[in-house]
Every structure is written in C-alpha cells, then in structure tokens.
N, C-alpha and C positions, 0 to 999 in steps of 0.2 A: 237111321242116324248117320251123320256125316263126321268122319274122323278128323280131329284136329292134327295139325302138323307141328313138328319140332322146330323151334326158333334157334335154340342153342343148347349146348351141354356144358355145365359149369362144374369143374372138379372141386371137391373139398380140399382144403389145405390143412396140414398138420399144425396144431397149436396145443400141444400137450399141457395139462394143468397138473403140476407136481408129477406123480407117477401115473396119472390117468391119461391113457391114450385118447386124444381128442382130435376129431376132424370137423372142420366147419365149412360147409358149402355156402352159407348165407349169414351175413353179407359176404360177398366176394369181390375180387378185383374189378369185375365188370358187371356185377349185379348187386344193387344195394338192397332191394326188397322185392317181394312178389306180393304187392299190396292185397290183403292186410298181413301177410306173413313176413316177419321181420328178421328172424334169426333161427338157425338150427345148429345145435351141437350134437355130434355123434361120438359118444364115449364108448371106447372099446371097439371090437371085442378083445377081451384080455382075461387072463386068469390071475387072481390075487392069491398070494401065498397065505398060509395061516399066520395069525398074529400081525395082520396088516393094519394100516391106518384108515382104510376105507375111503369113501368119497370126501373131497375137501370142501364141500359147500356148506360151511357153517352159517350162522345167522347173518342175513343180509336183506336189505329192503327192496321193495318194488312198488311202482305206481304207474297206472295208465295203460296197462295191457294185461294179457293172460299168458300163463305158461302151461304147456301141455307136455307131459313127460311120459314116455313110453318105455316100460321096463321089459326089454326083450329077453334078457337073461339076468339072473341074480335077483336082487331085491333092493328096495329103497325105503328109508324111513323119512317121513315128513312131519315137521312141527311148525306151527306158526302162531303169531300173536292174535289170531282170530279164535284161538282155542281148538284148532283142528290138529289131529295127529293120526298117523296111520303108518302101517308097513305094507307096501304093495309088492306082491311077488311077481315072478316072471309071467308075462302075458298081460299084465294089468296096466292101467293108465291112471295118472293123476292130472286133474285139470284145475288150475288155480286162477281165479280172477283176482288180480292184485287190486284193480280199481283204485279207490282213493288212497290205498296204501296199507301195507303190512310188512312185517318182518318174518321170514321163514328160514328154515334150515332143511337141507336135503342131504342126508348122510346115510352111511351104512349102518344097519342094525348091529348090536353087539355080537350076535351069533355069526354074522358074516365076517366081522373083523377077527373073531377068534378062529374060525375054521377056514376062511378064504373061499375061493370058488370062482366060477366064470361070471363075467359081468359084461353087459352091453345095454346101453341106455341112449335114447334120443330125447332131446328137449327142444321143443318148438315154441317160439314166441309169436303170439297172435295179437295184432294191434286192436285197440278199441277206438271207436269214433269219439269225437269230442263230447258228445252227449252222454257217453257212458264212462268216460275216463275217471270220474269221481264216484262211480257206483260203489255200493257196499262190497267189500271183499267177500269172496266165497270160495269153497273148495269141495271137490268131489274126488274121492279115491275109489277106483273100481278094480276089483280083481278080475282075472281072466274069465272066470265063469260067469261074470256079469256083463260081458261084452258079446253081443250076437256075432256068431261065426257063420257066415253065409257062404254056401257053395257057389262057385263060379267056374267058368271055363270048362263046362261039361264035366265037373267033378275033379278037374285037375288044379283047382285053386280054391282058396278061402279068402273072403274079405271080412276082416274083423271090424265091425261097425262101431266106431267110438262116438260119433255124433252125426246127425242128419238122418236121412231116410234112404233106404235101398231095398228093392224087392218087397215093398210093402212093410218093411220092418223099421222101427225107430232105433236110433243108436242109444248107447248106454247113458250118454250125457246130453242135456239140452243146452245148446250154445246160445248165448245172449244175442249173437249176430247172425245166426243161421249158417254157421260154418259146417261143412261136411268134412269129416276126417275119418281116416281108416288106416289100417295096415293091411297089406295084401301079400299072401304067400302063394307062389306059383310053382308047379312042377315043370320039368323039361317038356317042351312042346305045347304047353298051355297057351291058348289064344283067348283073349277076352276083349270086349268093348265095354269100357267103363264110362258112366255118364259124366259129361263135362259141359254143363249148360252154357250157351252163348252168353257172353258178358261177364262170366265169372272168372276170377283168377284161379288157375290150376296150379297146385303144388304137387310135384312129383320128385321124389328122391329115391335113388336106388341104394338100398341099404346093403344088399349083397346079391350076387349072381349076375348073369348076363341076360339082357332083354333087348328087344327092339320096340320102339315107340313110334307109331305112325310110319313104320318102315325104316326108321333110323336106329342103328345099333347104339346101345348105351352101355357103358361100363359101370361097375359098382363104384360107390362113393361119388356119384355125380348127381347134381340137381339139374332138372330139365326145364328150360323155358318153353312154354307152349303157346303157339299162336291162337288167337281168338277167331278161328276160321271153321269151326264145327261145333257139334254138341256132344261129342263122344271122344274117347281116347282108346285107340287100338293098341294093345300090348301083346307081345308074344315072347315067351320065355325060352331061352336057349339052354338054360340050366335051372336048377333050383334057385329061386329068387325071392327076396323080401323087398317090398316097396312101402314107402310112406306116401299115401295118396289122399289129397283133399282138394276142395275148391270152396271159394267164398266170394261174396260181392266185394269189389274194391271199395275202399273208404274214400279215396281221392281227397285227402286232407294233408296239410303240412305235417311232417314228422320231424320232431326235434328230440334227440335222445342224448342222454348223458348217463353212462354206466347203467344202473338198474332202473332208470326212470325214462319213460317214453311219453312225451306230451306233444302239444301243437305249437308252443312258442317257447322262446328262451326264458321269458318271464315265468312261465308255469314250471319250468325246470328249476329255476331259482327258488320258487315257492316250495316245491317238493323237497329240496334240500333243507330249507329252513324248517319245514314241518317235521321232517325226519329228525333233525337235530333237536327239535323241541319236544320230542317224544310222542308226537301225534300218530305214529304208526304202531304204537304199542298195543292198542286195542284193549279188550277186556280179558284176553287170555294170556296165560304165561307161556313163554317160549321155553319148553322143557328141554333139558339136556338129555341126550341119549343115555338110557340106563336109569334115569330117575323113576 
C-alpha cells in the first residue's frame, strides 16, 4: 500500500447553539465540502447539570441528503414523520436518509434532562446523487453492541465499523452509495495503515488527541484534506485519540443548499420549500413529542 499525503489541516470554529458547545470544521473558510461529505458539527464535550433543557434540535425538515449521527457520550432521542423513533446510547449511531423529505427531531430523552450528564455528539451530512435525492426516506438506529469493533494497530486501536467493509467484516449499516464510515480509537504509540482507495474522497476529523497523518502532525478539532496520491492512510497516535474516518466516491454534481435542503438546482430548492409548506414531508407517521 502507498500512503496518501496531507494537503491541509482545517481547524473547526466555534459556533455554539444555545448552551450547546459546537465546533464546525465543515464547511469552513477555505473548504466548502469533501464531496460527498458536506457538513460536520461536533457538539461537546460538555457536562449538563440536572434539570437541563437538553439538545435544542426540535422538529425540522430535510431533503436531498443523509445525516449520520455518532453518539460518543450521553444519549439521543430521534423521532420523525416516517414513524421512526429510538433512543441511541453512547457508542451508537443513527443514519437517516432524508431523501424526498421528512421532518425529524433530535432531542435529549427525559431522563437526561432530569439527571444531566456528559454529552458529546458528531453529526455528519452526506450528499446524495441526483438519482437518489428523491428516494424514500429511511432510518437506522444502531446501539454500540451492534457495531463491529475491529482490532487494529497490533491491538493498540479499535475501528468501529459503521458502514462499508473492513478485514472481511461488513459494517452495521448498508449505505445507499457505498460510503465507508467508522470511528477509530487509538492508544499512545499506535501505528496503523487504513485503506483509502485511489479516487475516493477521504474524510478524516480528529475528535480528540494528538496524531500524525502521513508524517504530518495534526491537532484535535481539525479536519484533514488528503491528497489522492495513494491507497492507504498512515496514522500514528502520540496520545489517546479518537478519529472520524471515512471515504466515498465523489458525486461530482452541482450542490445547491438552503438551510436543511441540499439539491442540484435553485429550482429544486424552491420546490422543496413549497413541498414542505404544503405538508408533503409529513409522511404517514406522527412526529411524537418527547415524553408522549
């Protein structure tokens, strides 16, 4: 395998939402997307006091892309107009295909709001090609014990396989577009070569810890642009580290976004707004309020 090199390191910027600590590396000042990866919010880490208001993401619509949410610490309740509901605990993942459109809420369960506790969550937006933008919405919520945890770096690391194939194992979720996605935990001194096939866009975000990528030192809360000059990614950890690592085929289509809608043309955005206002995102399911 030939190791890819680092093109640039992009720091996340603070953009808190109410009392929720939020860092956003993508989009950034000098990086609009890593096609097909569009957006990443890093919420926390922080500790909520008892009797808190919880997460502020009440009912809101989406169309044209997918959201992948990683619950690193704490928990997350999901409700949508497709009739899906779940509470995902620490280590779990929820993968929602908004497709033709739905309304969902991502909030803290009543127990968390009552008792408080530690919270850290990542949410990644993954674009869909034009042929799939109006696909039927779907949702998968997977707890930690449903995600394969594969040993790497001679036992000094773990790769939690969310989607794609690694070491002959299939991930917990089948991606519509062949996205490989994982979280990686490394101990100090761990060295690993992770697959990064030529022609694929590599997504690498340092959630915590100090690592070097292709020989380049990288700080936490940085998104790394990777050159398409090899078929692997060499990573070495200088401390305990957590990474968000994935790769996917670029879509190479126009991207027009407006708030919660991501389409290919301005006309499609206008249609999404009209459809939402006309109640066409309501589906057959009831968007439950937490506690009902």
